[in-house]
Backbone as ProteinMPNN parsed JSONL, in Angstrom:
{"seq_chain_A": "XXXXXXXXXXXXXXXXXXXXXXXXXXXXXXXXXXXXXXXXXXXXXXXXXXXXXXXXXXXXXXXXXXXXXXXXXXXXXXXXXXXXXXXXXXXXXXXXXXXXXXXXXXXXXXXXXXXXXXXXXXXXXXXXXXXXXXXXXXXXXXXXXXXXXXXXXXXXXXXXXXXXXXXXXXXXXXXXXXXXXXXXXXXXXXXXXXXXXXXXXXXXXXX", "coords_chain_A": {"N_chain_A": [[0.832, -1.193, -0.01], [0.299, 2.379, -0.398], [1.968, 5.331, 0.994], [0.85, 6.776, 4.135], [-0.25, 9.54, 3.925], [-0.789, 9.562, 1.12], [-2.583, 7.435, 0.884], [-4.718, 8.379, 2.469], [-5.539, 10.613, 0.956], [-6.336, 9.348, -1.401], [-8.555, 7.782, -0.528], [-10.194, 9.752, 0.57], [-10.884, 11.079, -1.789], [-12.287, 9.032, -3.099], [-14.552, 8.706, -1.453], [-15.648, 11.228, -1.675], [-17.094, 11.263, -4.011], [-19.593, 10.19, -3.636], [-22.164, 7.744, -2.653], [-22.969, 6.035, -4.801], [-20.73, 5.793, -6.354], [-19.056, 4.073, -5.095], [-17.99, 0.866, -5.019], [-18.23, -0.892, -2.923], [-20.365, -0.079, -1.418], [-23.243, -0.565, 0.625], [-26.621, -0.531, 1.538], [-27.648, -1.646, 3.863], [-26.22, -3.38, 6.566], [-26.345, -6.308, 6.499], [-24.966, -8.851, 6.424], [-22.795, -8.37, 8.093], [-24.077, -7.981, 10.566], [-25.248, -10.508, 10.832], [-23.012, -12.233, 11.134], [-21.858, -11.187, 13.455], [-23.921, -11.759, 15.24], [-23.847, -14.556, 15.071], [-21.474, -15.055, 16.33], [-22.023, -14.413, 18.87], [-21.914, -11.798, 19.79], [-23.012, -9.087, 21.684], [-25.088, -6.266, 22.729], [-23.875, -5.436, 25.021], [-21.208, -5.574, 24.606], [-18.091, -4.01, 23.7], [-17.218, -2.555, 20.59], [-15.24, -2.209, 17.639], [-15.155, -0.842, 14.451], [-13.302, -1.431, 11.743], [-12.012, 0.52, 9.186], [-14.499, 1.53, 8.758], [-15.617, 3.801, 7.583], [-18.132, 5.38, 5.733], [-20.029, 3.513, 6.352], [-23.197, 1.951, 7.17], [-23.141, 0.468, 9.509], [-22.471, 1.333, 12.148], [-24.696, 2.915, 12.84], [-26.684, 0.949, 12.765], [-25.898, -0.672, 14.885], [-26.166, 1.1, 17.044], [-28.924, 1.364, 17.016], [-29.558, -1.163, 17.912], [-28.933, -0.979, 20.537], [-26.289, -0.877, 21.343], [-23.651, 0.541, 23.256], [-21.019, 1.205, 23.205], [-19.335, 1.911, 20.737], [-16.939, 2.168, 18.223], [-15.496, 3.726, 15.343], [-13.101, 3.37, 12.926], [-11.214, 4.927, 10.418], [-9.202, 5.746, 7.572], [-9.966, 7.895, 6.115], [-11.0, 11.142, 6.455], [-13.106, 12.358, 5.177], [-14.922, 10.27, 4.745], [-15.65, 9.632, 7.388], [-16.851, 12.013, 8.158], [-19.111, 12.005, 6.499], [-20.409, 9.76, 7.589], [-20.972, 10.657, 10.201], [-22.734, 12.759, 9.592], [-24.851, 11.331, 8.465], [-25.786, 9.908, 10.626], [-26.678, 11.91, 12.308], [-27.893, 13.339, 15.345], [-27.262, 11.021, 16.76], [-24.632, 10.531, 16.184], [-22.971, 11.468, 18.136], [-22.826, 9.436, 19.911], [-20.956, 7.663, 19.117], [-17.531, 6.73, 18.842], [-15.18, 8.328, 16.924], [-12.458, 7.714, 14.846], [-9.696, 8.795, 13.143], [-7.359, 7.231, 11.297], [-4.609, 5.294, 10.009], [-4.767, 1.914, 9.709], [-2.485, 0.416, 9.656], [-0.544, 1.75, 11.085], [-1.712, 2.488, 13.402], [-1.984, 2.746, 16.924], [-3.567, 1.045, 19.272], [-5.381, 2.51, 21.923], [-6.806, 1.178, 23.819], [-8.761, -1.803, 24.637], [-10.999, -4.045, 22.932], [-14.084, -5.909, 22.852], [-15.098, -6.84, 20.439], [-14.169, -6.925, 17.061], [-14.497, -5.592, 13.886], [-14.331, -5.909, 10.385], [-14.984, -5.031, 7.254], [-13.936, -5.372, 4.121], [-11.379, -4.161, 4.315], [-9.059, -5.644, 5.038], [-8.53, -7.154, 2.751], [-7.234, -5.408, 1.078], [-4.648, -5.414, 1.86], [-1.94, -6.473, 0.568], [0.694, -7.166, 0.904], [3.148, -8.855, 2.911], [4.394, -7.305, 5.048], [2.461, -5.225, 5.443], [0.201, -6.698, 6.264], [1.213, -7.821, 8.596], [1.549, -5.544, 10.189], [-1.122, -4.783, 10.452], [-2.136, -7.002, 11.862], [-0.732, -6.768, 14.222], [-1.942, -4.518, 15.319], [-4.526, -5.564, 15.656], [-4.011, -7.548, 17.57], [-3.133, -5.973, 19.724], [-5.453, -4.647, 20.335], [-7.302, -6.402, 21.327], [-8.369, -8.95, 23.647], [-8.118, -12.261, 25.134], [-10.862, -14.335, 24.209], [-12.101, -12.365, 22.737], [-13.893, -11.352, 19.766], [-13.496, -11.497, 16.25], [-14.65, -10.283, 13.241], [-14.64, -10.694, 9.786], [-15.022, -9.489, 6.472], [-14.16, -10.264, 3.276], [-12.933, -10.232, -0.137], [-13.832, -13.138, -1.893], [-12.226, -16.228, -3.089], [-13.075, -16.372, -5.771], [-13.64, -13.761, -6.294], [-13.288, -10.305, -7.463], [-10.071, -9.268, -8.807], [-9.191, -6.751, -8.332], [-9.986, -3.61, -6.707], [-11.383, -0.441, -6.661], [-9.315, 0.426, -8.283], [-7.072, -0.711, -7.139], [-4.941, -3.52, -6.378], [-6.079, -6.563, -4.858], [-6.121, -9.002, -2.2], [-7.433, -12.304, -2.161], [-9.586, -14.48, -0.338], [-10.468, -17.635, 1.118], [-12.561, -19.05, 3.749], [-10.881, -20.656, 5.577], [-8.369, -19.797, 4.798], [-8.422, -17.1, 5.616], [-8.636, -17.501, 8.377], [-6.182, -18.755, 8.821], [-4.458, -16.629, 8.295], [-4.737, -15.066, 10.562], [-3.652, -16.684, 12.465], [-2.598, -19.23, 14.94], [-3.665, -18.429, 17.355], [-6.296, -17.844, 17.108], [-9.643, -19.01, 16.626], [-11.716, -20.329, 14.177], [-15.132, -19.751, 14.123], [-17.471, -19.348, 12.756], [-18.683, -19.064, 9.408], [-19.467, -17.647, 6.193], [-20.888, -16.882, 2.955], [-21.2, -14.27, 0.654], [-22.92, -12.711, -1.99], [-22.276, -9.835, -3.096], [-23.963, -7.082, -4.435], [-23.022, -4.487, -6.417], [-23.404, -0.838, -6.548], [-23.673, -0.362, -9.326], [-24.609, -2.692, -10.29], [-22.95, -4.938, -10.545], [-21.709, -8.182, -9.544], [-20.091, -9.197, -6.647], [-18.33, -11.657, -5.104], [-18.043, -12.401, -1.68], [-16.159, -13.565, 1.09], [-17.018, -14.402, 4.397], [-16.102, -14.411, 7.815], [-16.152, -15.362, 11.263], [-14.193, -15.186, 14.124], [-12.762, -16.384, 17.172], [-10.691, -15.19, 19.753], [-8.215, -17.091, 21.261], [-6.04, -16.826, 22.936]], "CA_chain_A": [[-0.003, -0.001, -0.004], [1.04, 3.612, -0.464], [2.176, 5.963, 2.278], [-0.393, 7.191, 4.785], [-0.902, 10.704, 3.29], [-1.302, 9.204, -0.196], [-3.77, 6.607, 1.086], [-5.797, 9.23, 2.957], [-6.021, 11.416, -0.16], [-7.039, 8.439, -2.326], [-9.879, 7.402, -0.019], [-11.012, 10.978, 0.636], [-11.423, 11.321, -3.12], [-13.276, 8.007, -3.395], [-15.781, 9.004, -0.707], [-16.201, 12.513, -2.117], [-17.937, 11.085, -5.198], [-20.919, 9.719, -3.263], [-22.4, 6.328, -2.432], [-23.095, 5.265, -6.046], [-19.415, 5.613, -6.967], [-18.269, 3.18, -4.271], [-18.46, -0.49, -5.312], [-18.488, -1.629, -1.685], [-21.489, 0.505, -0.678], [-24.457, -1.329, 0.829], [-27.543, 0.268, 2.359], [-27.882, -2.315, 5.133], [-25.071, -4.294, 6.861], [-26.984, -7.562, 6.919], [-24.019, -9.939, 6.702], [-22.026, -7.994, 9.285], [-24.89, -8.271, 11.755], [-25.431, -11.957, 10.901], [-21.806, -12.867, 11.696], [-21.74, -10.751, 14.864], [-24.886, -12.556, 15.992], [-23.386, -15.95, 15.1], [-20.377, -15.121, 17.257], [-22.53, -14.12, 20.19], [-21.656, -10.41, 20.179], [-24.227, -8.424, 22.164], [-25.008, -4.819, 22.979], [-23.02, -5.203, 26.169], [-19.802, -5.624, 24.191], [-17.48, -2.899, 22.987], [-16.924, -2.961, 19.217], [-14.6, -1.26, 16.748], [-15.362, -1.125, 13.028], [-12.089, -1.021, 11.063], [-12.347, 0.96, 7.847], [-15.952, 1.688, 8.729], [-15.977, 4.829, 6.634], [-19.523, 5.824, 5.763], [-20.87, 2.344, 6.501], [-24.342, 2.079, 8.063], [-23.072, -0.47, 10.614], [-22.519, 2.016, 13.448], [-26.085, 3.266, 13.099], [-27.448, -0.277, 13.054], [-25.555, -1.116, 16.241], [-26.788, 2.017, 18.003], [-30.333, 0.979, 17.055], [-29.638, -2.383, 18.685], [-28.651, -0.735, 21.922], [-24.845, -0.846, 21.664], [-23.28, 1.797, 23.9], [-19.587, 1.419, 23.084], [-19.017, 1.659, 19.32], [-15.872, 3.015, 17.64], [-15.304, 3.563, 13.917], [-11.787, 3.849, 12.503], [-11.012, 4.989, 8.976], [-8.142, 6.66, 7.19], [-10.568, 9.007, 5.391], [-11.801, 12.097, 7.218], [-14.335, 12.601, 4.419], [-15.826, 9.156, 5.041], [-16.192, 9.738, 8.745], [-17.755, 13.143, 8.178], [-20.356, 11.532, 5.923], [-21.042, 8.877, 8.544], [-21.56, 11.485, 11.264], [-23.889, 13.482, 9.036], [-25.921, 10.376, 8.261], [-26.311, 9.533, 11.95], [-27.313, 13.047, 12.976], [-27.588, 13.437, 16.787], [-26.684, 9.753, 17.27], [-23.2, 10.491, 15.926], [-22.273, 11.754, 19.386], [-22.769, 8.175, 20.69], [-19.935, 6.828, 18.486], [-16.162, 7.264, 18.87], [-14.675, 8.42, 15.576], [-10.998, 7.67, 14.863], [-9.043, 8.924, 11.835], [-6.062, 6.603, 11.429], [-4.226, 4.2, 9.123], [-4.725, 0.746, 10.564], [-1.126, -0.143, 9.667], [0.325, 2.483, 12.025], [-2.508, 2.843, 14.578], [-1.637, 2.103, 18.181], [-4.819, 1.049, 20.044], [-5.232, 2.978, 23.298], [-7.65, 0.361, 24.686], [-9.131, -3.094, 24.063], [-12.411, -4.195, 22.529], [-14.599, -7.275, 22.822], [-15.415, -7.228, 19.09], [-13.433, -6.244, 15.982], [-15.218, -5.839, 12.635], [-13.629, -5.386, 9.213], [-15.528, -5.379, 5.963], [-13.257, -4.864, 2.933], [-10.089, -3.512, 4.521], [-7.943, -6.601, 5.072], [-8.17, -7.664, 1.428], [-6.331, -4.471, 0.405], [-3.284, -5.607, 2.36], [-1.429, -7.481, -0.327], [2.077, -7.492, 1.218], [3.31, -9.391, 4.253], [4.591, -6.278, 6.069], [1.199, -4.524, 5.761], [-0.635, -7.605, 7.031], [1.807, -7.952, 9.921], [1.219, -4.325, 10.936], [-2.549, -4.887, 10.771], [-2.336, -8.035, 12.894], [-0.21, -6.218, 15.491], [-3.004, -3.684, 15.854], [-5.579, -6.451, 16.121], [-3.56, -8.194, 18.809], [-3.068, -4.972, 20.79], [-6.775, -4.117, 20.591], [-8.196, -7.464, 21.762], [-7.919, -9.908, 24.655], [-8.708, -13.612, 24.993], [-12.334, -14.41, 24.059], [-12.617, -11.348, 21.817], [-14.393, -11.841, 18.477], [-13.143, -10.734, 15.061], [-15.483, -10.57, 12.064], [-14.047, -10.181, 8.566], [-15.615, -9.702, 5.157], [-13.132, -10.008, 2.257], [-13.235, -10.861, -1.414], [-13.685, -14.579, -1.962], [-11.282, -16.628, -4.13], [-13.6, -16.06, -7.106], [-13.954, -12.346, -6.338], [-12.468, -9.524, -8.393], [-8.672, -9.142, -8.414], [-8.924, -5.358, -8.018], [-11.073, -2.78, -6.206], [-11.014, 0.994, -6.665], [-8.032, 0.578, -8.964], [-5.983, -1.301, -6.352], [-4.966, -4.968, -6.278], [-6.569, -7.083, -3.58], [-5.945, -10.416, -1.911], [-8.725, -13.012, -2.063], [-9.455, -15.491, 0.72], [-11.532, -18.5, 1.596], [-12.649, -18.987, 5.233], [-9.722, -21.188, 6.283], [-7.237, -18.922, 4.501], [-8.515, -15.978, 6.508], [-8.298, -17.982, 9.711], [-4.752, -18.988, 8.846], [-3.79, -15.34, 8.339], [-4.751, -14.583, 11.956], [-2.734, -17.532, 13.213], [-3.133, -20.256, 15.83], [-4.326, -17.86, 18.535], [-7.709, -17.538, 16.791], [-10.404, -20.166, 16.202], [-12.84, -20.05, 13.284], [-16.354, -20.228, 14.75], [-18.592, -19.214, 11.81], [-18.323, -18.503, 8.119], [-20.58, -17.507, 5.243], [-20.529, -16.357, 1.656], [-22.117, -13.229, 0.231], [-22.802, -12.17, -3.347], [-22.584, -8.417, -2.957], [-24.335, -6.399, -5.672], [-22.518, -3.12, -6.354], [-24.396, 0.146, -7.02], [-23.87, -0.404, -10.775], [-25.201, -3.967, -10.641], [-21.994, -6.037, -10.647], [-21.715, -9.117, -8.451], [-18.779, -9.419, -6.031], [-18.379, -12.674, -4.065], [-17.319, -12.115, -0.443], [-16.029, -14.536, 2.187], [-17.22, -13.857, 5.729], [-15.738, -15.306, 8.901], [-16.088, -14.891, 12.632], [-13.19, -15.928, 14.841], [-12.623, -16.041, 18.572], [-9.309, -15.232, 20.199], [-8.001, -18.107, 22.293], [-4.979, -16.411, 23.859]], "C_chain_A": [[0.869, 1.247, -0.002], [1.244, 4.194, 0.92], [0.874, 6.485, 2.834], [-1.019, 8.449, 4.177], [-1.491, 10.382, 1.927], [-2.574, 8.381, -0.055], [-4.953, 7.457, 1.567], [-6.386, 10.056, 1.817], [-6.824, 10.561, -1.137], [-8.442, 8.132, -1.81], [-10.767, 8.619, 0.234], [-11.662, 11.232, -0.707], [-12.491, 10.301, -3.467], [-14.604, 8.303, -2.71], [-16.452, 10.29, -1.167], [-17.159, 12.373, -3.292], [-19.286, 10.461, -4.891], [-21.046, 8.221, -3.234], [-22.353, 5.52, -3.737], [-21.742, 4.99, -6.701], [-18.567, 4.578, -6.217], [-18.811, 1.74, -4.436], [-18.852, -1.231, -4.054], [-19.72, -1.133, -0.929], [-22.639, -0.5, -0.572], [-25.351, -0.542, 1.808], [-27.763, -0.318, 3.729], [-26.793, -3.346, 5.385], [-25.548, -5.673, 7.305], [-25.982, -8.655, 7.278], [-23.155, -9.614, 7.914], [-22.807, -8.341, 10.546], [-25.106, -9.781, 11.932], [-24.226, -12.631, 11.539], [-21.562, -12.437, 13.132], [-22.707, -11.534, 15.747], [-24.4, -13.997, 16.145], [-22.264, -16.097, 16.108], [-20.768, -14.769, 18.674], [-22.223, -12.72, 20.698], [-22.979, -9.735, 20.55], [-24.003, -6.956, 22.414], [-24.165, -4.47, 24.181], [-21.551, -5.154, 25.826], [-19.355, -4.323, 23.543], [-17.051, -3.405, 21.598], [-16.227, -1.852, 18.458], [-14.763, -1.744, 15.317], [-14.157, -0.554, 12.279], [-12.418, -0.683, 9.599], [-13.829, 1.162, 7.667], [-16.429, 2.746, 7.809], [-17.404, 5.316, 6.843], [-20.499, 4.67, 5.888], [-22.039, 2.587, 7.432], [-24.252, 1.206, 9.312], [-23.196, 0.231, 11.963], [-23.956, 2.379, 13.814], [-26.942, 2.057, 13.465], [-27.144, -0.799, 14.458], [-26.169, -0.211, 17.28], [-28.272, 1.682, 18.13], [-30.536, -0.284, 17.893], [-29.285, -2.201, 20.18], [-27.188, -0.753, 22.315], [-24.476, 0.538, 22.206], [-21.793, 2.126, 23.764], [-19.15, 1.006, 21.679], [-17.978, 2.654, 18.868], [-15.795, 2.708, 16.151], [-13.953, 4.175, 13.547], [-11.717, 3.839, 10.99], [-9.902, 5.984, 8.672], [-8.684, 7.943, 6.54], [-11.412, 9.897, 6.309], [-13.128, 12.396, 6.505], [-15.366, 11.515, 4.701], [-16.459, 9.291, 6.413], [-17.131, 10.929, 8.882], [-19.103, 12.765, 7.605], [-21.129, 10.645, 6.897], [-21.696, 9.67, 9.675], [-22.781, 12.247, 10.793], [-25.084, 12.552, 8.886], [-26.588, 10.004, 9.581], [-27.017, 10.694, 12.666], [-26.936, 13.084, 14.452], [-26.963, 12.185, 17.358], [-25.186, 9.681, 17.054], [-22.39, 10.746, 17.201], [-22.134, 10.505, 20.253], [-21.706, 7.234, 20.152], [-18.578, 7.531, 18.639], [-15.576, 7.189, 17.466], [-13.149, 8.571, 15.58], [-10.463, 7.754, 13.446], [-7.637, 8.368, 11.957], [-5.859, 5.578, 10.31], [-4.033, 2.963, 9.999], [-3.316, 0.168, 10.667], [-0.236, 0.518, 10.726], [-0.435, 2.838, 13.304], [-2.039, 2.054, 15.793], [-2.871, 2.138, 19.088], [-4.592, 1.538, 21.471], [-6.013, 2.148, 24.322], [-7.951, -0.941, 23.96], [-10.637, -3.179, 23.862], [-12.799, -5.665, 22.552], [-14.857, -7.781, 21.388], [-14.695, -6.298, 18.091], [-14.159, -6.586, 14.67], [-14.455, -5.174, 11.484], [-14.295, -5.911, 7.967], [-14.73, -4.627, 4.878], [-12.083, -3.935, 3.224], [-8.944, -4.524, 4.365], [-7.558, -7.055, 3.675], [-7.321, -6.666, 0.609], [-4.882, -4.637, 0.848], [-2.636, -6.766, 1.629], [0.044, -7.839, -0.043], [2.169, -7.994, 2.658], [3.536, -8.332, 5.301], [3.297, -5.536, 6.429], [0.292, -5.417, 6.594], [-0.088, -7.77, 8.461], [1.488, -6.723, 10.774], [-0.258, -4.347, 11.362], [-2.757, -5.861, 11.934], [-1.755, -7.619, 14.233], [-1.267, -5.335, 16.146], [-4.147, -4.521, 16.401], [-5.219, -7.098, 17.458], [-3.576, -7.206, 19.983], [-4.46, -4.488, 21.203], [-7.742, -5.152, 21.154], [-7.532, -8.313, 22.841], [-8.462, -11.288, 24.319], [-10.207, -13.545, 25.076], [-12.924, -13.295, 23.209], [-13.025, -12.017, 20.49], [-13.908, -10.93, 17.374], [-13.981, -11.199, 13.889], [-14.858, -9.897, 10.858], [-14.949, -10.466, 7.366], [-14.598, -9.305, 4.114], [-13.554, -10.651, 0.945], [-12.936, -12.347, -1.367], [-12.683, -14.956, -3.056], [-11.745, -16.364, -5.555], [-14.06, -14.618, -7.233], [-13.06, -11.615, -7.292], [-11.048, -9.384, -7.901], [-8.3, -7.7, -8.043], [-10.184, -4.714, -7.455], [-10.597, -1.346, -6.135], [-9.636, 1.22, -7.279], [-6.855, -0.014, -8.237], [-6.07, -2.826, -6.388], [-5.444, -5.404, -4.916], [-6.162, -8.549, -3.441], [-7.335, -11.04, -1.773], [-8.551, -14.22, -1.147], [-10.692, -16.363, 0.812], [-11.55, -18.459, 3.122], [-11.398, -19.492, 5.943], [-8.474, -20.342, 6.002], [-7.236, -17.685, 5.397], [-8.147, -16.36, 7.93], [-6.799, -18.204, 9.848], [-3.96, -17.703, 8.916], [-3.704, -14.838, 9.782], [-3.863, -15.44, 12.843], [-3.388, -18.433, 14.242], [-3.82, -19.715, 17.094], [-5.792, -17.551, 18.338], [-8.384, -18.806, 16.252], [-11.576, -19.721, 15.331], [-14.11, -20.623, 13.905], [-17.581, -20.104, 13.852], [-18.056, -18.66, 10.508], [-19.558, -18.481, 7.205], [-20.039, -16.962, 3.929], [-21.622, -15.366, 1.247], [-21.866, -12.859, -1.229], [-23.26, -10.706, -3.272], [-22.87, -7.813, -4.326], [-23.896, -4.928, -5.542], [-23.599, -2.143, -6.815], [-24.626, 0.135, -8.532], [-24.308, -1.779, -11.237], [-24.241, -5.118, -10.846], [-22.052, -6.919, -9.4], [-20.309, -9.355, -7.95], [-18.916, -10.474, -4.941], [-17.486, -12.301, -2.886], [-17.279, -13.38, 0.413], [-16.233, -13.82, 3.501], [-16.788, -14.889, 6.779], [-15.902, -14.591, 10.219], [-15.124, -15.796, 13.347], [-13.145, -15.47, 16.298], [-11.176, -16.191, 18.98], [-9.167, -16.198, 21.386], [-6.992, -17.623, 23.347], [-4.409, -15.071, 23.465]], "O_chain_A": [[2.046, 1.184, 0.353], [0.764, 3.641, 1.909], [-0.105, 6.626, 2.101], [-2.224, 8.447, 3.926], [-2.573, 10.867, 1.594], [-3.539, 8.598, -0.788], [-6.078, 7.26, 1.106], [-7.606, 10.187, 1.72], [-7.862, 10.99, -1.641], [-9.412, 8.211, -2.564], [-11.988, 8.515, 0.12], [-12.847, 11.56, -0.776], [-13.505, 10.656, -4.068], [-15.664, 8.166, -3.322], [-17.67, 10.434, -1.067], [-17.958, 13.275, -3.543], [-20.063, 10.22, -5.815], [-20.174, 7.499, -3.717], [-21.763, 4.44, -3.774], [-21.615, 4.068, -7.507], [-17.47, 4.244, -6.665], [-19.939, 1.443, -4.044], [-19.715, -2.108, -4.097], [-20.084, -1.708, 0.097], [-22.969, -1.192, -1.536], [-24.865, 0.035, 2.78], [-28.038, 0.419, 4.676], [-26.473, -4.121, 4.484], [-25.18, -6.142, 8.382], [-26.12, -9.313, 8.309], [-22.819, -10.512, 8.686], [-22.261, -8.926, 11.482], [-25.142, -10.273, 13.06], [-24.385, -13.505, 12.391], [-21.105, -13.239, 13.947], [-22.363, -11.925, 16.863], [-24.525, -14.588, 17.217], [-22.11, -17.168, 16.694], [-19.938, -14.819, 19.582], [-22.266, -12.475, 21.904], [-23.951, -9.814, 19.799], [-22.881, -6.458, 22.327], [-23.776, -3.314, 24.345], [-20.73, -4.744, 26.646], [-20.15, -3.624, 22.916], [-16.584, -4.535, 21.455], [-16.575, -0.681, 18.609], [-14.534, -2.915, 15.016], [-14.004, 0.664, 12.188], [-13.014, -1.483, 8.878], [-14.363, 0.992, 6.571], [-17.535, 2.643, 7.279], [-17.827, 5.619, 7.959], [-21.678, 4.823, 5.568], [-21.91, 3.347, 8.392], [-25.19, 1.193, 10.109], [-23.943, -0.223, 12.83], [-24.385, 2.179, 14.951], [-27.801, 2.123, 14.345], [-28.034, -1.308, 15.14], [-26.65, -0.693, 18.305], [-28.82, 1.713, 19.232], [-31.585, -0.448, 18.517], [-29.336, -3.148, 20.966], [-26.868, -0.655, 23.499], [-24.923, 1.563, 21.692], [-21.358, 3.205, 24.165], [-18.661, -0.103, 21.466], [-18.118, 3.855, 19.101], [-16.002, 1.567, 15.738], [-13.695, 5.347, 13.82], [-12.109, 2.864, 10.349], [-9.687, 6.941, 9.417], [-7.973, 8.941, 6.425], [-12.414, 9.453, 6.868], [-14.143, 12.655, 7.151], [-16.549, 11.807, 4.875], [-17.663, 9.087, 6.576], [-18.102, 10.869, 9.636], [-20.137, 13.151, 8.15], [-22.349, 10.759, 7.019], [-22.832, 9.392, 10.061], [-23.761, 12.366, 11.528], [-26.215, 12.954, 9.156], [-27.803, 9.811, 9.643], [-27.86, 10.468, 13.534], [-25.769, 12.88, 14.787], [-26.213, 12.256, 18.332], [-24.52, 8.852, 17.674], [-21.254, 10.286, 17.321], [-21.393, 10.521, 21.236], [-21.554, 6.123, 20.66], [-18.489, 8.757, 18.574], [-15.485, 6.107, 16.885], [-12.615, 9.458, 16.245], [-10.743, 6.878, 12.628], [-6.799, 8.955, 12.641], [-6.822, 5.066, 9.74], [-3.223, 2.975, 10.926], [-2.987, -0.495, 11.65], [0.718, -0.095, 11.205], [0.148, 3.435, 14.209], [-1.739, 0.864, 15.706], [-3.186, 3.199, 19.627], [-3.704, 1.035, 22.159], [-5.906, 2.372, 25.528], [-7.487, -1.175, 22.844], [-11.424, -2.495, 24.516], [-11.977, -6.548, 22.309], [-14.839, -8.986, 21.14], [-14.632, -5.081, 18.264], [-14.401, -7.76, 14.388], [-13.998, -4.036, 11.595], [-14.191, -7.096, 7.651], [-14.841, -3.409, 4.742], [-11.823, -3.013, 2.451], [-7.98, -4.275, 3.64], [-6.383, -7.319, 3.42], [-6.758, -7.031, -0.423], [-3.984, -4.044, 0.25], [-2.775, -7.918, 2.038], [0.585, -8.733, -0.693], [1.373, -7.608, 3.514], [2.936, -8.417, 6.373], [3.062, -5.248, 7.603], [-0.33, -4.939, 7.542], [-0.86, -7.848, 9.417], [1.188, -6.857, 11.961], [-0.595, -3.977, 12.487], [-3.483, -5.555, 12.88], [-2.231, -8.066, 15.277], [-1.47, -5.385, 17.359], [-4.679, -4.235, 17.473], [-6.051, -7.175, 18.363], [-3.98, -7.555, 21.092], [-4.628, -3.971, 22.307], [-8.894, -4.819, 21.435], [-6.306, -8.384, 22.937], [-9.181, -11.458, 23.334], [-10.77, -12.81, 25.888], [-14.133, -13.278, 22.98], [-12.553, -13.103, 20.154], [-13.906, -9.71, 17.538], [-14.014, -12.391, 13.58], [-14.575, -8.699, 10.877], [-15.553, -11.533, 7.259], [-14.2, -8.142, 4.053], [-14.431, -11.515, 0.923], [-11.896, -12.761, -0.854], [-12.319, -14.107, -3.869], [-10.925, -16.157, -6.449], [-14.787, -14.278, -8.167], [-12.161, -12.215, -7.882], [-10.821, -9.38, -6.691], [-7.221, -7.457, -7.503], [-11.297, -5.188, -7.683], [-9.521, -1.07, -5.605], [-8.887, 2.095, -6.846], [-5.72, 0.163, -8.679], [-7.173, -3.371, -6.426], [-5.241, -4.701, -3.926], [-5.898, -9.237, -4.427], [-8.282, -10.392, -1.328], [-7.52, -14.893, -1.168], [-11.815, -15.901, 0.613], [-10.643, -17.891, 3.73], [-10.896, -18.812, 6.838], [-7.62, -20.191, 6.875], [-6.184, -17.266, 5.881], [-7.429, -15.628, 8.611], [-6.213, -17.877, 10.88], [-2.894, -17.672, 9.532], [-2.697, -14.247, 10.172], [-3.372, -14.968, 13.868], [-4.608, -18.405, 14.402], [-4.479, -20.466, 17.814], [-6.466, -17.066, 19.247], [-7.772, -19.578, 15.514], [-12.338, -18.833, 15.714], [-14.182, -21.819, 14.185], [-18.622, -20.688, 14.149], [-17.1, -17.885, 10.495], [-20.539, -19.193, 7.423], [-18.86, -16.624, 3.824], [-22.81, -15.602, 1.468], [-20.717, -12.711, -1.646], [-24.447, -10.392, -3.368], [-22.103, -8.012, -5.268], [-24.358, -4.218, -4.648], [-24.596, -2.558, -7.405], [-25.679, 0.583, -8.985], [-24.378, -2.029, -12.441], [-24.663, -6.189, -11.282], [-22.408, -6.447, -8.32], [-19.419, -9.682, -8.735], [-19.566, -10.21, -3.929], [-16.325, -11.932, -3.064], [-18.234, -14.156, 0.451], [-15.68, -12.74, 3.708], [-17.071, -16.08, 6.648], [-15.803, -13.366, 10.292], [-15.195, -17.019, 13.218], [-13.449, -14.319, 16.611], [-10.507, -17.161, 18.623], [-9.904, -16.119, 22.369], [-7.097, -17.984, 24.519], [-3.505, -14.565, 24.131]]}, "name": "protein", "num_of_chains": 1, "seq": "XXXXXXXXXXXXXXXXXXXXXXXXXXXXXXXXXXXXXXXXXXXXXXXXXXXXXXXXXXXXXXXXXXXXXXXXXXXXXXXXXXXXXXXXXXXXXXXXXXXXXXXXXXXXXXXXXXXXXXXXXXXXXXXXXXXXXXXXXXXXXXXXXXXXXXXXXXXXXXXXXXXXXXXXXXXXXXXXXXXXXXXXXXXXXXXXXXXXXXXXXXXXXXX"}
């Protein structure tokens, strides 16, 4: 991946063009909620959404009664759009502008959610930096939910190469300290009508 300022500018530009221009946009985070439910995540748990951008997930969690929700994204434009969409409820969410590769978590969370960030990490050093942040932000029994392009998904997104994973491949990336507890497959329909196969997994941290 590019340097942090370059990445921030790229994603600010992507979000500035509106929902219809973003292939990953979805009006309702159904699969995210399904995997969180499958993993037993409840409103009593703290949750961080990695690369949450302008996703509707934070709003859906607030509607479910979650009281400790954080959203991290490298794009200030994305987070501004998310806050505007939530209106007064935006004050109930912690908004963090950061590059996940260099972010140093100041606290720990019971649940980690990532839809369509991890698959942009195509080099071992970038993935290692990401996994260091995941490790620092979670304790034993924490849950991590990932949505990434499936093996038959597109090789690129937003002009960038992506890695593609099956459920066990994603579990292997996290290493032996995590156990795969649920998986699913999604055929995401983009705003222009293209189909993108996604792999979804939920894992629990053992140690």
